[in-house]
Backbone and ligand atoms as CSV (ligand in chain L), in Angstrom:
chain,resi,resn,atom,element,x,y,z
A,1,MET,N,N,104.073,175.530,90.404
A,1,MET,CA,C,104.582,174.221,90.490
A,1,MET,C,C,104.902,173.772,88.950
A,2,LYS,N,N,105.985,173.614,88.508
A,2,LYS,CA,C,106.288,173.113,87.116
A,2,LYS,C,C,107.005,171.737,87.157
A,3,ILE,N,N,106.598,171.065,86.236
A,3,ILE,CA,C,107.105,169.653,86.224
A,3,ILE,C,C,107.685,169.468,84.587
A,4,LEU,N,N,108.817,168.995,84.540
A,4,LEU,CA,C,109.373,168.503,83.209
A,4,LEU,C,C,109.295,167.081,82.816
A,5,LEU,N,N,108.509,166.813,81.780
A,5,LEU,CA,C,108.637,165.265,81.412
A,5,LEU,C,C,109.324,165.269,80.108
A,6,ILE,N,N,110.482,164.496,80.455
A,6,ILE,CA,C,111.571,164.408,79.267
A,6,ILE,C,C,111.284,162.685,78.768
A,7,ASN,N,N,111.326,162.581,77.390
A,7,ASN,CA,C,111.390,161.208,76.861
A,7,ASN,C,C,112.611,161.256,75.820
A,8,GLY,N,N,113.393,160.113,75.957
A,8,GLY,CA,C,114.495,160.018,75.194
A,8,GLY,C,C,114.247,159.310,73.954
A,9,PRO,N,N,115.396,158.836,73.263
A,9,PRO,CA,C,115.342,158.424,71.913
A,9,PRO,C,C,114.288,157.298,71.655
A,10,ASN,N,N,113.822,157.071,70.538
A,10,ASN,CA,C,112.805,156.326,69.989
A,10,ASN,C,C,111.307,156.407,70.603
A,11,LEU,N,N,111.327,157.132,71.714
A,11,LEU,CA,C,109.964,157.064,72.450
A,11,LEU,C,C,109.069,157.871,71.685
A,12,ASN,N,N,109.521,158.718,70.720
A,12,ASN,CA,C,108.522,159.391,69.643
A,12,ASN,C,C,107.764,158.273,68.950
A,13,LEU,N,N,108.334,157.081,68.845
A,13,LEU,CA,C,107.519,155.935,68.140
A,13,LEU,C,C,106.666,155.262,69.003
A,14,LEU,N,N,106.531,155.578,70.185
A,14,LEU,CA,C,105.562,154.909,71.096
A,14,LEU,C,C,104.197,154.702,70.303
A,15,GLY,N,N,103.530,153.588,70.505
A,15,GLY,CA,C,102.345,153.126,69.855
A,15,GLY,C,C,102.694,152.379,68.777
A,16,THR,N,N,103.721,152.431,67.967
A,16,THR,CA,C,103.951,151.662,66.741
A,16,THR,C,C,105.186,150.802,66.975
A,17,ARG,N,N,105.987,151.173,67.970
A,17,ARG,CA,C,107.360,150.703,68.281
A,17,ARG,C,C,107.143,149.341,69.080
A,18,GLU,N,N,107.425,148.326,68.726
A,18,GLU,CA,C,107.551,147.028,69.250
A,18,GLU,C,C,106.408,146.986,70.421
A,19,PRO,N,N,105.098,147.215,69.923
A,19,PRO,CA,C,103.942,147.189,70.772
A,19,PRO,C,C,103.774,146.050,71.759
A,20,GLN,N,N,104.487,145.025,71.347
A,20,GLN,CA,C,104.257,143.888,72.438
A,20,GLN,C,C,105.159,144.154,73.701
A,21,ILE,N,N,105.962,145.232,73.536
A,21,ILE,CA,C,106.859,145.452,74.555
A,21,ILE,C,C,106.409,146.949,75.146
A,22,TYR,N,N,106.273,147.910,74.475
A,22,TYR,CA,C,105.798,149.131,74.858
A,22,TYR,C,C,104.234,149.573,74.776
A,23,GLY,N,N,103.483,148.660,74.220
A,23,GLY,CA,C,102.194,148.930,74.107
A,23,GLY,C,C,101.431,149.909,73.006
A,24,ALA,N,N,100.235,150.314,73.030
A,24,ALA,CA,C,99.714,150.921,71.710
A,24,ALA,C,C,99.606,152.413,72.017
A,25,THR,N,N,99.885,152.847,73.149
A,25,THR,CA,C,99.677,154.135,73.670
A,25,THR,C,C,100.611,155.167,72.876
A,26,THR,N,N,100.367,156.254,72.382
A,26,THR,CA,C,101.369,157.000,71.699
A,26,THR,C,C,101.904,158.143,72.504
A,27,LEU,N,N,103.212,158.720,72.155
A,27,LEU,CA,C,103.650,159.706,73.144
A,27,LEU,C,C,102.819,160.879,73.079
A,28,ALA,N,N,102.037,161.197,72.072
A,28,ALA,CA,C,101.181,162.237,72.243
A,28,ALA,C,C,100.114,162.041,73.378
A,29,ASP,N,N,99.618,160.688,73.278
A,29,ASP,CA,C,98.506,160.450,74.358
A,29,ASP,C,C,99.199,160.483,75.932
A,30,VAL,N,N,100.506,160.050,75.990
A,30,VAL,CA,C,101.051,160.186,77.271
A,30,VAL,C,C,101.288,161.661,77.808
A,31,GLU,N,N,101.725,162.517,76.719
A,31,GLU,CA,C,101.865,163.852,77.071
A,31,GLU,C,C,100.524,164.689,77.369
A,32,ALA,N,N,99.578,164.244,76.779
A,32,ALA,CA,C,98.223,164.986,76.831
A,32,ALA,C,C,97.731,164.604,78.242
A,33,ALA,N,N,97.946,163.307,78.529
A,33,ALA,CA,C,97.353,162.853,79.886
A,33,ALA,C,C,98.335,163.501,80.928
A,34,ALA,N,N,99.479,163.531,80.739
A,34,ALA,CA,C,100.328,164.335,81.768
A,34,ALA,C,C,99.880,165.529,81.976
A,35,ARG,N,N,99.710,166.327,80.987
A,35,ARG,CA,C,99.347,167.538,81.060
A,35,ARG,C,C,98.145,167.823,81.900
A,36,ALA,N,N,97.035,167.040,81.462
A,36,ALA,CA,C,95.649,167.119,82.233
A,36,ALA,C,C,95.807,166.859,83.620
A,37,GLN,N,N,96.717,165.897,83.941
A,37,GLN,CA,C,97.065,165.313,85.429
A,37,GLN,C,C,97.548,166.525,86.082
A,38,ALA,N,N,98.522,167.051,85.614
A,38,ALA,CA,C,99.208,168.293,86.313
A,38,ALA,C,C,98.415,169.415,86.463
A,39,GLN,N,N,97.539,169.727,85.354
A,39,GLN,CA,C,96.611,170.909,85.449
A,39,GLN,C,C,95.624,170.568,86.488
A,40,ALA,N,N,95.074,169.438,86.633
A,40,ALA,CA,C,93.871,169.139,87.601
A,40,ALA,C,C,94.606,169.413,89.137
A,41,ALA,N,N,95.869,169.278,89.100
A,41,ALA,CA,C,96.450,169.523,90.492
A,41,ALA,C,C,97.039,170.928,90.677
A,42,GLY,N,N,96.748,171.820,89.775
A,42,GLY,CA,C,97.016,173.236,89.849
A,42,GLY,C,C,98.561,173.526,89.337
A,43,ALA,N,N,99.045,172.472,88.602
A,43,ALA,CA,C,100.569,172.508,88.330
A,43,ALA,C,C,100.592,172.773,86.712
A,44,GLU,N,N,101.800,172.984,86.272
A,44,GLU,CA,C,102.195,173.113,84.877
A,44,GLU,C,C,103.124,171.985,84.585
A,45,LEU,N,N,102.815,171.529,83.285
A,45,LEU,CA,C,103.798,170.467,82.781
A,45,LEU,C,C,104.252,170.745,81.369
A,46,ALA,N,N,105.361,170.605,81.355
A,46,ALA,CA,C,106.226,170.939,80.038
A,46,ALA,C,C,106.792,169.594,79.645
A,47,ALA,N,N,106.625,169.228,78.238
A,47,ALA,CA,C,106.929,167.993,77.695
A,47,ALA,C,C,108.025,167.999,76.844
A,48,PHE,N,N,108.839,167.396,76.744
A,48,PHE,CA,C,110.205,167.360,75.800
A,48,PHE,C,C,110.556,165.916,75.453
A,49,GLN,N,N,110.684,165.641,74.122
A,49,GLN,CA,C,111.121,164.182,73.629
A,49,GLN,C,C,112.228,164.754,72.690
A,50,SER,N,N,113.397,163.964,72.692
A,50,SER,CA,C,114.444,164.039,71.770
A,50,SER,C,C,115.148,162.788,71.556
A,51,ASN,N,N,115.707,162.672,70.415
A,51,ASN,CA,C,116.593,161.497,69.979
A,51,ASN,C,C,118.080,161.793,70.246
A,52,HIS,N,N,118.260,162.962,70.499
A,52,HIS,CA,C,119.803,163.487,70.867
A,52,HIS,C,C,120.068,163.723,72.041
A,53,GLU,N,N,121.354,162.963,72.506
A,53,GLU,CA,C,121.687,163.298,74.003
A,53,GLU,C,C,122.231,164.671,74.403
A,54,GLY,N,N,122.569,165.416,73.691
A,54,GLY,CA,C,122.884,166.817,73.887
A,54,GLY,C,C,121.708,167.643,74.238
A,55,ALA,N,N,120.659,167.408,73.325
A,55,ALA,CA,C,119.537,168.113,73.454
A,55,ALA,C,C,118.828,167.922,74.790
A,56,ILE,N,N,118.965,166.769,75.074
A,56,ILE,CA,C,118.357,166.280,76.469
A,56,ILE,C,C,119.247,167.048,77.650
A,57,VAL,N,N,120.375,167.030,77.423
A,57,VAL,CA,C,121.357,167.697,78.381
A,57,VAL,C,C,120.830,169.154,78.507
A,58,ASP,N,N,120.876,169.722,77.234
A,58,ASP,CA,C,120.385,171.296,77.181
A,58,ASP,C,C,118.854,171.525,77.983
A,59,ALA,N,N,118.097,170.555,77.612
A,59,ALA,CA,C,116.823,170.706,78.215
A,59,ALA,C,C,116.819,170.530,79.791
A,60,ILE,N,N,117.687,169.672,80.348
A,60,ILE,CA,C,117.652,169.619,81.742
A,60,ILE,C,C,118.534,170.988,82.489
A,61,HIS,N,N,119.510,171.483,81.558
A,61,HIS,CA,C,120.139,172.684,82.005
A,61,HIS,C,C,119.047,173.813,82.156
A,62,ALA,N,N,118.363,173.955,81.201
A,62,ALA,CA,C,117.242,175.035,81.174
A,62,ALA,C,C,116.380,175.038,82.130
A,63,ALA,N,N,116.118,173.688,82.612
A,63,ALA,CA,C,115.109,173.502,83.695
A,63,ALA,C,C,115.650,174.290,85.154
A,64,ARG,N,N,116.934,174.589,85.187
A,64,ARG,CA,C,117.534,174.891,86.354
A,64,ARG,C,C,117.014,176.427,86.550
A,65,THR,N,N,116.697,177.234,85.702
A,65,THR,CA,C,116.338,178.347,85.765
A,65,THR,C,C,115.067,178.864,85.278
A,66,ASP,N,N,114.172,177.882,84.959
A,66,ASP,CA,C,112.691,178.316,84.533
A,66,ASP,C,C,111.666,177.962,85.473
A,67,GLY,N,N,112.154,177.551,86.541
A,67,GLY,CA,C,111.111,177.145,87.600
A,67,GLY,C,C,110.712,175.818,87.901
A,68,THR,N,N,111.297,175.081,87.008
A,68,THR,CA,C,111.145,173.625,87.027
A,68,THR,C,C,111.394,172.997,88.435
A,69,GLY,N,N,110.554,172.280,89.327
A,69,GLY,CA,C,110.617,171.831,90.496
A,69,GLY,C,C,110.807,170.315,90.492
A,70,TYR,N,N,110.597,169.481,89.503
A,70,TYR,CA,C,110.652,168.265,89.371
A,70,TYR,C,C,110.811,167.659,88.095
A,71,ILE,N,N,111.556,166.583,87.681
A,71,ILE,CA,C,111.670,166.212,86.460
A,71,ILE,C,C,111.298,164.654,86.589
A,72,VAL,N,N,110.429,164.270,85.470
A,72,VAL,CA,C,110.090,162.737,85.249
A,72,VAL,C,C,110.891,162.406,83.990
A,73,ILE,N,N,111.554,161.422,83.958
A,73,ILE,CA,C,112.358,161.105,82.755
A,73,ILE,C,C,112.425,159.644,82.232
A,74,ASN,N,N,112.206,159.520,81.188
A,74,ASN,CA,C,112.359,158.125,80.562
A,74,ASN,C,C,113.619,158.321,79.596
A,75,PRO,N,N,114.852,158.043,79.815
A,75,PRO,CA,C,115.786,158.302,79.057
A,75,PRO,C,C,116.058,157.334,77.990
A,76,GLY,N,N,114.974,156.362,77.901
A,76,GLY,CA,C,115.265,155.381,76.673
A,76,GLY,C,C,116.708,154.812,76.769
A,77,ALA,N,N,117.229,154.309,75.628
A,77,ALA,CA,C,118.533,153.741,75.686
A,77,ALA,C,C,119.604,154.481,76.320
A,78,PHE,N,N,119.635,155.844,76.515
A,78,PHE,CA,C,120.611,156.491,77.115
A,78,PHE,C,C,120.801,156.240,78.599
A,79,THR,N,N,119.730,155.553,79.021
A,79,THR,CA,C,119.638,155.199,80.568
A,79,THR,C,C,121.153,154.351,80.648
A,80,HIS,N,N,121.212,153.584,79.784
A,80,HIS,CA,C,122.370,152.464,80.065
A,80,HIS,C,C,123.746,153.053,79.449
A,81,THR,N,N,123.813,154.132,78.858
A,81,THR,CA,C,124.970,154.643,78.216
A,81,THR,C,C,125.359,156.076,78.594
A,82,SER,N,N,124.499,156.906,79.217
A,82,SER,CA,C,124.910,158.306,79.075
A,82,SER,C,C,125.421,158.833,80.612
A,83,VAL,N,N,126.677,159.067,80.958
A,83,VAL,CA,C,127.071,159.688,81.804
A,83,VAL,C,C,126.780,161.270,81.634
A,84,ALA,N,N,126.747,161.708,80.623
A,84,ALA,CA,C,126.351,163.116,80.452
A,84,ALA,C,C,125.078,163.497,80.934
A,85,ILE,N,N,124.014,162.583,80.804
A,85,ILE,CA,C,122.609,162.865,81.101
A,85,ILE,C,C,122.490,162.837,82.711
A,86,ARG,N,N,123.157,161.619,83.378
A,86,ARG,CA,C,123.500,161.583,84.784
A,86,ARG,C,C,123.935,162.914,85.390
A,87,ASP,N,N,125.301,163.342,84.764
A,87,ASP,CA,C,125.813,164.445,85.401
A,87,ASP,C,C,124.938,165.815,85.233
A,88,ALA,N,N,124.222,165.997,84.114
A,88,ALA,CA,C,123.265,167.118,83.917
A,88,ALA,C,C,122.286,167.066,85.122
A,89,LEU,N,N,121.583,165.774,85.335
A,89,LEU,CA,C,120.621,165.766,86.492
A,89,LEU,C,C,121.262,166.045,87.846
A,90,ALA,N,N,122.334,165.412,88.104
A,90,ALA,CA,C,122.939,165.691,89.470
A,90,ALA,C,C,123.489,167.212,89.430
A,91,GLY,N,N,123.874,167.794,88.129
A,91,GLY,CA,C,124.313,169.155,88.308
A,91,GLY,C,C,123.293,170.170,88.455
A,92,VAL,N,N,121.932,170.015,87.943
A,92,VAL,CA,C,121.115,171.028,88.178
A,92,VAL,C,C,120.399,170.688,89.643
A,93,ALA,N,N,120.476,169.635,90.153
A,93,ALA,CA,C,120.031,169.136,91.549
A,93,ALA,C,C,118.559,169.455,91.632
A,94,ILE,N,N,117.728,169.073,90.630
A,94,ILE,CA,C,116.200,169.140,90.574
A,94,ILE,C,C,115.964,167.628,90.790
A,95,PRO,N,N,115.090,167.417,91.827
A,95,PRO,CA,C,114.786,166.028,92.102
A,95,PRO,C,C,113.981,165.335,90.697
A,96,PHE,N,N,114.410,163.961,90.592
A,96,PHE,CA,C,113.756,163.307,89.428
A,96,PHE,C,C,113.540,161.982,89.576
A,97,LEU,N,N,112.360,161.479,88.913
A,97,LEU,CA,C,111.886,160.108,88.833
A,97,LEU,C,C,112.454,159.614,87.456
A,98,GLU,N,N,112.843,158.363,87.471
A,98,GLU,CA,C,113.218,157.678,86.272
A,98,GLU,C,C,112.028,156.592,85.996
A,99,VAL,N,N,111.555,156.638,84.891
A,99,VAL,CA,C,110.578,155.806,84.384
A,99,VAL,C,C,111.080,154.873,83.120
A,100,HIS,N,N,110.490,153.717,83.280
A,100,HIS,CA,C,110.675,152.830,82.006
A,100,HIS,C,C,109.260,152.157,81.915
A,101,ILE,N,N,108.903,152.013,80.469
A,101,ILE,CA,C,107.725,151.363,80.407
A,101,ILE,C,C,107.743,149.947,80.528
A,102,SER,N,N,108.880,149.269,80.117
A,102,SER,CA,C,109.088,147.905,80.033
A,102,SER,C,C,109.782,147.552,81.376
A,103,ASN,N,N,109.795,146.345,81.848
A,103,ASN,CA,C,110.586,145.962,82.924
A,103,ASN,C,C,111.992,145.420,82.459
A,104,VAL,N,N,112.895,146.345,82.575
A,104,VAL,CA,C,114.134,146.432,81.887
A,104,VAL,C,C,114.880,145.156,82.496
A,105,HIS,N,N,114.692,144.904,83.912
A,105,HIS,CA,C,115.162,143.959,84.762
A,105,HIS,C,C,114.747,142.257,84.078
A,106,LYS,N,N,113.740,142.335,83.341
A,106,LYS,CA,C,113.376,141.031,82.710
A,106,LYS,C,C,114.063,140.985,81.413
A,107,ARG,N,N,114.813,141.836,80.904
A,107,ARG,CA,C,115.209,141.907,79.582
A,107,ARG,C,C,116.679,141.695,79.319
A,108,GLU,N,N,117.181,142.212,78.224
A,108,GLU,CA,C,118.623,141.697,77.872
A,108,GLU,C,C,119.404,142.535,79.265
A,109,ALA,N,N,120.671,141.818,79.487
A,109,ALA,CA,C,121.565,142.213,80.494
A,109,ALA,C,C,121.892,143.662,80.256
A,110,PHE,N,N,122.173,143.986,79.098
A,110,PHE,CA,C,122.657,145.507,78.858
A,110,PHE,C,C,121.609,146.606,79.215
A,111,ARG,N,N,120.328,146.036,79.562
A,111,ARG,CA,C,119.163,147.104,80.202
A,111,ARG,C,C,119.184,146.928,81.611
A,112,HIS,N,N,120.105,146.035,82.150
A,112,HIS,CA,C,119.856,146.159,83.672
A,112,HIS,C,C,120.514,147.253,84.517
A,113,HIS,N,N,121.597,147.807,83.749
A,113,HIS,CA,C,122.284,148.803,84.507
A,113,HIS,C,C,121.860,150.138,83.789
A,114,SER,N,N,121.494,151.013,85.057
A,114,SER,CA,C,121.140,152.545,84.657
A,114,SER,C,C,122.206,153.576,85.358
A,115,TYR,N,N,122.673,154.362,84.493
A,115,TYR,CA,C,123.429,155.412,85.070
A,115,TYR,C,C,122.745,156.420,85.829
A,116,LEU,N,N,121.427,156.394,85.948
A,116,LEU,CA,C,120.563,157.238,86.481
A,116,LEU,C,C,120.192,156.880,87.891
A,117,SER,N,N,119.897,155.515,88.041
A,117,SER,CA,C,118.995,155.117,89.344
A,117,SER,C,C,119.426,155.856,90.725
A,118,ASP,N,N,120.965,155.635,90.805
A,118,ASP,CA,C,121.395,155.862,92.124
A,118,ASP,C,C,121.339,157.260,92.372
A,119,VAL,N,N,121.134,158.270,91.483
A,119,VAL,CA,C,120.870,159.687,91.905
A,119,VAL,C,C,119.413,160.026,91.650
A,120,ALA,N,N,118.616,159.087,91.276
A,120,ALA,CA,C,117.048,159.466,91.241
A,120,ALA,C,C,116.369,159.437,92.481
A,121,VAL,N,N,115.329,160.024,92.821
A,121,VAL,CA,C,114.620,160.140,93.879
A,121,VAL,C,C,113.960,158.398,93.902
A,122,GLY,N,N,113.377,157.925,92.839
A,122,GLY,CA,C,113.024,156.576,92.661
A,122,GLY,C,C,112.775,156.317,91.170
A,123,THR,N,N,112.551,155.018,91.004
A,123,THR,CA,C,112.315,154.608,89.571
A,123,THR,C,C,111.094,153.575,89.419
A,124,ILE,N,N,110.481,153.658,88.315
A,124,ILE,CA,C,109.240,152.944,88.223
A,124,ILE,C,C,109.581,152.240,86.845
A,125,VAL,N,N,109.458,150.769,86.997
A,125,VAL,CA,C,109.922,149.999,85.718
A,125,VAL,C,C,108.519,149.061,85.515
A,126,GLY,N,N,108.465,148.829,84.247
A,126,GLY,CA,C,107.419,147.626,83.947
A,126,GLY,C,C,105.996,147.780,84.105
A,127,LEU,N,N,105.719,149.004,84.521
A,127,LEU,CA,C,104.299,149.112,84.382
A,127,LEU,C,C,103.297,149.871,83.500
A,128,GLY,N,N,104.179,149.623,82.282
A,128,GLY,CA,C,103.549,150.266,81.145
A,128,GLY,C,C,103.572,151.844,81.190
A,129,THR,N,N,102.669,152.416,80.313
A,129,THR,CA,C,102.794,153.854,80.448
A,129,THR,C,C,102.056,154.428,81.591
A,130,MET,N,N,101.635,153.540,82.369
A,130,MET,CA,C,100.802,154.055,83.687
A,130,MET,C,C,102.081,154.313,84.582
A,131,GLY,N,N,103.238,154.014,84.401
A,131,GLY,CA,C,104.510,154.510,85.180
A,131,GLY,C,C,104.686,155.966,85.119
A,132,TYR,N,N,104.118,156.707,83.782
A,132,TYR,CA,C,104.294,158.112,83.700
A,132,TYR,C,C,103.170,158.736,84.892
A,133,THR,N,N,101.965,158.134,84.653
A,133,THR,CA,C,101.017,158.633,85.669
A,133,THR,C,C,101.482,158.527,87.022
A,134,LEU,N,N,101.806,157.349,87.420
A,134,LEU,CA,C,102.152,157.219,88.977
A,134,LEU,C,C,103.456,158.090,89.355
A,135,ALA,N,N,104.259,158.134,88.388
A,135,ALA,CA,C,105.575,159.042,88.772
A,135,ALA,C,C,105.049,160.620,88.901
A,136,LEU,N,N,104.144,161.042,88.038
A,136,LEU,CA,C,103.715,162.380,88.006
A,136,LEU,C,C,102.885,162.551,89.251
A,137,GLN,N,N,102.155,161.528,89.777
A,137,GLN,CA,C,101.330,161.530,90.958
A,137,GLN,C,C,102.454,161.828,92.124
A,138,TYR,N,N,103.410,161.020,92.063
A,138,TYR,CA,C,104.325,161.201,93.228
A,138,TYR,C,C,104.802,162.672,93.237
A,139,ALA,N,N,105.521,163.160,92.037
A,139,ALA,CA,C,105.976,164.512,91.826
A,139,ALA,C,C,105.063,165.617,92.211
A,140,LEU,N,N,103.856,165.531,91.864
A,140,LEU,CA,C,102.992,166.539,92.286
A,140,LEU,C,C,102.750,166.555,93.765
A,141,ALA,N,N,102.648,165.303,94.422
A,141,ALA,CA,C,102.498,165.240,95.905
A,141,ALA,C,C,103.787,165.951,96.547
A,142,ALA,N,N,104.877,165.654,95.860
A,142,ALA,CA,C,106.268,166.048,96.714
A,142,ALA,C,C,106.187,167.526,96.486
A,143,LEU,N,N,105.979,168.101,95.335
A,143,LEU,CA,C,105.912,169.485,95.203
A,143,LEU,C,C,104.888,170.215,96.026
A,144,ALA,N,N,103.771,169.801,96.141
A,144,ALA,CA,C,102.566,170.298,97.004
A,144,ALA,C,C,103.132,170.374,98.526
A,145,ALA,N,N,103.960,169.294,98.856
A,145,ALA,CA,C,104.508,169.309,100.348
A,145,ALA,C,C,105.762,170.011,100.526
A,146,THR,N,N,106.330,170.697,99.403
A,146,THR,CA,C,107.373,171.458,99.574
A,146,THR,C,C,107.201,172.854,99.884
A,147,PRO,N,N,107.644,173.546,100.820
A,147,PRO,CA,C,107.485,174.857,101.034
A,147,PRO,C,C,107.968,175.757,99.990
A,148,THR,N,N,107.359,176.621,99.491
A,148,THR,CA,C,107.952,177.569,98.613
A,148,THR,C,C,108.632,178.833,99.000
L,1,DQA,C1,C,112.939,151.942,78.068
L,1,DQA,C2,C,113.793,150.880,78.244
L,1,DQA,C3,C,115.086,151.002,77.476
L,1,DQA,O1,O,116.029,149.804,77.630
L,1,DQA,C4,C,114.895,151.099,76.056
L,1,DQA,O2,O,116.207,151.406,75.350
L,1,DQA,C5,C,114.016,152.190,75.739
L,1,DQA,C6,C,112.856,152.330,76.438
L,1,DQA,C7,C,111.450,151.673,78.575
L,1,DQA,O3,O,110.779,152.675,78.680
L,1,DQA,O4,O,111.196,150.463,78.974
L,1,DQA,O5,O,114.080,153.004,74.865
L,1,DQA,O6,O,113.450,153.001,78.763
């Protein structure tokens, strides 16, 4: 069971970036907790962060052939702009969950639309970095229930 955790632009700054919105937890903390959570369930977690749209598209394509069964993605600002990331996720046909640390619906109007939500299995918004934990819990349960 392999899960790919993808974080998009500016999420490398977690912990110092607008902490009143995104909190004090760093991306390294998020990734370490996710790895431990996956391992405890007998699964493997690969973590990837990039500020570049094409690099994220490439990482999604690579997941098609490396045994990845589920993707958890916080696409950052690309959520609201990227047809390419949407098409990549739809193209590889790997089930995915969309996570946002902040409640995007409480924020600027341009954050209310996501190019991904209607092709995601589900979305988690506004629960802080716990959103990653909850998404991973779901993905691990879904994979465990999937016959191989
Ligand atoms: C975000 C919300 C996006 O609107 C923003 O551009 C981000 C982070 C979140 O996790 O709340 O970079 O995806």
